[in-house]
N, C-alpha and C positions, 0 to 999 in steps of 0.2 A: 542457446544450447537446447532448445526444445526439440529439434529434430533428433537429437541423440537418444531421447526416450520415446520417440514415435509421435510426438505432438506437433501440431502446426504452429503453435505459439505458446508462450508462457505468460502468466499473469501474476503480477505482484500487486496485491490490493493496496489502496491508498489509506494511510492512517495519519495520525497526528504528526508523526515525524516527517512525512511527506510534505504536509502543509508548512511545517517549520523550515524545511529545506527551501520551499518556494519563497518564504519570507526572507530567509537569510541570503538568497541569491538575487534579491532586488525586485521581485515581482510586485506589482501594485497590489495593495491591500484589498481594494475593491474586486480585483480579479480573483484573488485567493478566496475571498468570501463567497463569490459566485461559484467557484469550483467546489468548495466545501458544501454549500447548500445543495447543489446539484447532486453530488455524490450521496449525501445523506438522504435526500428525498427519493433517490433511486436505489437505496439500500446497497450502495457500493462502497460505503465508507466503513473501514474495519476499526472497531474499538476492541482492543485485545483484553481489556479489563472486564468484559462481560460477554455472555453468549450472544451470538447474532441469530437472525431468523433462520439461517441455514444450519443451525445447531453446532457450528464450529466454536470451540472455546480455546483461547490461547492457553497453552500449557506451561509457558515460561521457558521452553526449550529454545536454545539459540544455536544456530549452525553458522559458523564463520567459514568463509571461503576466500582464500587469497587468489584473486583473479590473475595475479602475475604468475602463478604456478600452473594455471590451466592451459 
């Protein structure tokens, strides 16, 4: 949906829930560990319980979207 607001792409940051999803869907533990290490070392892993280097802090707001209605 990024083109609808003028963007070329949309980015959803990786967080702990993303890693949980990879684990639940049968990805190899060693691959998940590599992914987590890479993302953290490149400051691409989002921890919503604390501020990140870019100054973004999770506010606790949740937006739910029923993709079936889009």
